[in-house]
VEXDREN-2710 file (C-alpha; in Angstrom, 1 decimal):
% VEXDREN-2710
k/r/px/py/pz
1/MET/0.0/0.0/0.0
2/GLY/1.3/3.5/-0.8
3/LYS/1.6/6.2/1.7
4/PHE/-1.1/8.8/2.1
5/VAL/-0.7/12.6/2.3
6/VAL/-3.6/14.3/4.0
7/SER/-4.0/18.0/3.6
8/PRO/-6.5/19.8/5.9
9/ALA/-7.9/23.2/5.0
10/THR/-10.4/25.7/6.4
11/HIS/-12.6/28.2/4.6
12/GLN/-14.3/31.2/6.1
13/THR/-18.0/31.6/5.3
14/ASP/-19.8/34.9/4.5
15/CYS/-21.2/35.0/8.0
16/GLY/-17.7/34.7/9.6
17/ARG/-17.9/31.0/10.6
18/PHE/-15.5/28.3/9.2
19/ARG/-15.9/25.2/7.1
20/ALA/-13.5/22.2/7.1
21/SER/-12.2/20.2/4.1
22/PHE/-9.3/17.9/3.4
23/SER/-7.7/16.1/0.5
24/VAL/-6.1/12.7/0.5
25/HIS/-3.4/11.8/-2.0
26/ARG/-1.6/8.5/-2.6
27/ALA/0.7/7.3/-5.3
28/LYS/1.2/3.6/-5.8
29/GLY/3.1/2.2/-8.8
30/ASN/1.7/3.7/-12.0
31/GLY/-1.6/4.8/-10.3
32/SER/-2.6/7.5/-8.0
33/TYR/-5.5/8.3/-5.7
34/CYS/-6.7/11.8/-4.9
35/ARG/-10.0/12.8/-3.3
36/VAL/-11.3/16.0/-1.8
37/PHE/-13.8/16.0/1.1
38/ARG/-15.8/19.1/2.0
39/PHE/-18.2/19.4/4.9
40/ASP/-21.3/21.5/5.3
41/LYS/-20.9/21.8/9.1
42/THR/-19.7/25.2/10.3
43/PHE/-17.5/26.0/13.2
44/ALA/-17.0/29.1/15.4
45/SER/-13.2/29.1/15.0
46/ARG/-10.6/28.3/12.4
47/ASP/-8.9/26.0/14.9
48/ALA/-12.1/24.0/15.5
49/ALA/-12.6/23.5/11.8
50/ARG/-9.0/22.5/11.3
51/LEU/-9.1/20.0/14.1
52/PHE/-12.3/18.4/12.5
53/ALA/-10.5/18.3/9.1
54/VAL/-7.4/16.7/10.5
55/THR/-9.5/14.1/12.4
56/GLN/-11.6/13.2/9.4
57/GLY/-8.5/13.0/7.2
58/TRP/-6.8/10.7/9.6
59/LEU/-9.9/8.4/9.8
60/GLN/-10.1/8.3/6.0
61/ALA/-6.4/7.5/5.6
62/CYS/-6.6/4.7/8.1
63/MET/-9.4/2.9/6.2
64/PRO/-8.1/-0.5/5.0
65/ASN/-9.7/0.0/1.5
66/PRO/-10.5/3.6/0.6
67/PRO/-13.5/4.0/-1.7
68/PRO/-12.6/4.5/-5.4
69/CYS/-12.6/8.0/-6.8
END
């Protein structure tokens, strides 16, 4: 299995709250895997949104068989 790179991100909404997202990248042999996850849930702070993104990214990367793109 290839190694995963998880990249968390936060995005400020028009009302001043924050949304979380992350991307998962993996290269293995001649193939690669890249998926972006965005969440509708909003958070009061950028730190809270980032923590959520990091946690969700870690859970996704730890799945034994990630879903296909």
